[in-house]
C-alpha positions, 0 to 999 in steps of 0.5 A, a space after each residue: 520534500 515529500 518522501 514515501 518509503 515502503 518496506 515489508 515486501 517478501 517472498 511468501 507461499 500462497 495462503 500466507 500473510 505480509 504487512 507492508 509499511 510506508 513511512 511518510 515525511 515532508 508533508 502533514 501526513 494526518 491531513 491527507 488520504 493515502 493509497 496503495 497501488 500495485 503493478 504486476 509484471 507486464 501490467 499497468 499500475 492498479 489502485 489496491 486500497 485507499 484510506 481517508 486522512 483520519 482513517 475513518 473510511 477505506 476502499 478496496 479493489 474487488 480482488 482484495 476485499 476481505 483479504 487486505 486491510 489498509 490502516 494508518 498511524 498518524 502519530 507515526 506518519 505511517 500507512 500499512 497494508 495487511 495482506 492475508 490469504 495471499 494468492 499468486 496473482 497478488 505478485 507485484 511491486 506495491 507502491 505507496 501514494 499520496 496526492 499532496 497539493 498539485 503533486 502526485 507522489 510515489 515511493 520506490 516500491 516493495 516487491 511482493 512475490 507469492 509462490 510455492 
C-alpha cells in the first residue's frame, strides 16, 4: 500500500532553515508528481510546492517563492522541501502528498514551528 513518511520538522528561529524529507513506498515513485502541503493552526490545508515526476518542473505558492525549494531523489524514493529564511507565518504541520491512480495519499505530517 502507498505510504508516505515525513521527517525533519523542528522548532527554529526566524531566519533559520530546515529540510523536510518524505520517504515514499508502495508505488512507482519515479512515475508520479509529488506535493508538499501545510496546515497552520485554525486554517485550511494549503498547497506549498509541487514537483513533476522527473523533477524537471516545480511550482510554489507565492508566499514561499525564493525561500523554499522542492526536490526529489528517485533512486531513494524521497522528496525534499528545503526551507530557508523561515518566518513565523511558516509555522504549520507539513504534509507530503501523492496522487496515485484514483487515490489521494497523505503522510502523517511533521511540525514546523518558527519562533524566537
